[in-house]
C-alpha positions as CSV (number, residue, x, y, z in Angstrom):
1,X,-21.1,24.9,-73.7
2,X,-18.8,22.1,-74.6
3,X,-17.6,19.9,-71.7
4,X,-14.4,17.9,-72.3
5,X,-15.0,14.2,-71.8
6,X,-12.0,13.9,-69.6
7,X,-13.2,10.8,-67.8
8,X,-13.8,8.9,-71.0
9,X,-10.1,8.3,-70.7
10,X,-9.9,5.3,-68.4
11,X,-6.6,6.5,-66.9
12,X,-8.1,9.8,-66.0
13,X,-11.2,8.1,-64.5
14,X,-8.9,5.8,-62.4
15,X,-6.9,8.8,-61.2
16,X,-10.2,10.6,-60.2
17,X,-11.5,7.4,-58.4
18,X,-8.2,7.1,-56.5
19,X,-8.4,10.8,-55.5
20,X,-12.0,10.3,-54.2
21,X,-10.7,7.7,-51.8
22,X,-7.9,10.0,-50.5
23,X,-8.3,10.4,-46.7
24,X,-7.1,14.1,-47.0
25,X,-10.1,14.8,-49.1
26,X,-12.6,14.0,-46.3
27,X,-11.4,15.5,-43.0
28,X,-14.9,16.6,-42.0
29,X,-17.4,15.4,-44.7
30,X,-18.1,11.9,-45.9
31,X,-18.7,10.7,-49.4
32,X,-21.7,8.4,-49.4
33,X,-21.8,7.7,-53.1
34,X,-20.2,8.8,-56.3
35,X,-20.3,8.1,-60.1
36,X,-18.0,9.4,-62.8
37,X,-19.6,10.3,-66.1
38,X,-17.5,11.0,-69.2
39,X,-17.6,14.8,-68.6
40,X,-18.7,15.3,-65.0
41,X,-19.0,13.7,-61.5
42,X,-22.0,13.1,-59.2
43,X,-21.3,13.0,-55.5
44,X,-23.5,12.3,-52.5
45,X,-21.8,14.0,-49.6
46,X,-22.7,14.1,-45.9
47,X,-21.3,17.4,-44.6
48,X,-19.7,17.5,-41.2
49,X,-19.9,20.3,-38.7
50,X,-16.9,22.4,-39.7
51,X,-16.5,22.8,-43.5
52,X,-19.1,24.2,-45.9
53,X,-20.0,22.4,-49.1
54,X,-18.1,25.0,-51.2
55,X,-14.8,24.1,-49.5
56,X,-15.4,20.3,-49.8
57,X,-16.2,20.7,-53.6
58,X,-13.2,23.0,-54.1
59,X,-10.9,20.4,-52.5
60,X,-12.4,17.5,-54.6
61,X,-12.1,19.4,-57.9
62,X,-8.6,20.5,-57.0
63,X,-7.3,17.1,-56.0
64,X,-8.7,15.4,-59.1
65,X,-7.4,18.2,-61.5
66,X,-3.9,18.1,-60.0
67,X,-3.8,14.3,-60.4
68,X,-4.9,14.4,-64.0
69,X,-2.8,17.4,-65.0
70,X,0.3,15.9,-63.3
71,X,-0.2,12.7,-65.3
72,X,-0.7,14.4,-68.6
73,X,2.1,16.9,-67.8
74,X,-0.2,19.9,-68.7
75,X,-2.1,22.6,-67.0
76,X,-5.6,22.4,-68.5
77,X,-8.9,23.0,-67.0
78,X,-10.6,19.8,-65.9
79,X,-13.7,21.4,-64.5
80,X,-16.2,24.1,-65.4
81,X,-16.8,26.8,-62.8
82,X,-19.4,26.2,-60.2
83,X,-21.4,23.2,-59.3
84,X,-25.0,22.2,-58.7
85,X,-26.2,21.1,-55.3
86,X,-29.4,19.8,-53.7
87,X,-30.0,19.7,-50.0
88,X,-31.2,16.3,-48.7
89,X,-33.0,16.1,-45.4
90,X,-34.1,12.5,-44.7
91,X,-32.6,9.0,-45.0
92,X,-35.3,8.2,-47.5
93,X,-34.2,11.1,-49.7
94,X,-30.6,9.9,-49.4
95,X,-31.6,6.5,-50.6
96,X,-33.5,8.0,-53.5
97,X,-30.6,10.3,-54.4
98,X,-28.1,7.4,-54.3
99,X,-30.4,5.3,-56.6
100,X,-30.7,8.2,-59.0
101,X,-26.9,8.8,-58.9
102,X,-25.9,5.2,-59.6
103,X,-28.5,5.0,-62.4
104,X,-26.8,7.8,-64.4
105,X,-24.5,5.5,-66.4
106,X,-27.5,3.4,-67.4
107,X,-29.7,6.4,-68.3
108,X,-26.8,7.7,-70.4
109,X,-26.4,4.4,-72.3
110,X,-23.0,3.7,-70.9
111,X,-24.0,0.5,-69.2
112,X,-27.0,-1.9,-69.1
113,X,-26.6,-2.6,-65.4
114,X,-24.5,-0.7,-62.8
115,X,-22.3,-3.7,-62.5
116,X,-21.2,-3.2,-66.1
117,X,-19.9,0.3,-65.2
118,X,-16.6,0.6,-63.4
119,X,-16.6,4.1,-62.0
120,X,-19.0,4.4,-59.1
121,X,-19.2,3.4,-55.5
122,X,-21.5,3.5,-52.4
123,X,-20.2,3.7,-48.9
124,X,-21.3,0.4,-47.5
125,X,-21.3,1.5,-43.9
126,X,-24.1,4.0,-44.5
127,X,-26.2,1.8,-46.8
128,X,-25.9,-1.5,-44.9
129,X,-29.2,-2.4,-43.4
130,X,-31.1,0.2,-45.3
131,X,-33.7,-0.7,-47.8
132,X,-31.6,0.0,-50.9
133,X,-31.4,-1.9,-54.1
134,X,-29.2,-1.4,-57.1
135,X,-30.6,-1.1,-60.6
C-alpha cells in the first residue's frame, strides 16, 4: 500500500517534531527517542502507570495530524490505521532499540551520519551515563 511521504516536506516534519515536544502529549508516558522518516515515525516510549500504549499512540497521531492539516488547510489522512509495537524489558534492550531507531535514516540512505539528519532526538536524561553511542 502506498504511504504518502508527508514528512519529506520539511514544514510538515518541523510541525511533527514540535508536536512531539508538546507537554500535553506526555501526561503519563515519556518519549525516550524518536525519528521521523519520510512516510512514518519511530518512537521509543516508556509507558507510565495509567495510560495504555494505544491511547498514547492515538494522541501522538492526532496531535501531529491536526498540526499538519491545520497548516495545509485540508483534512487529509496523515497516518495509516494501526501501528506496530515491540515490548522492551531491559535497559540493554532499550539501548539497542534506540541505536536501531536512530540508524533508520542512515539505513534508508537519507544521511551518512545521524548528525546529517535533522528529524530525530534522544531524551538525554535517560541516556546520560549509559553505554550508548551514536552511529
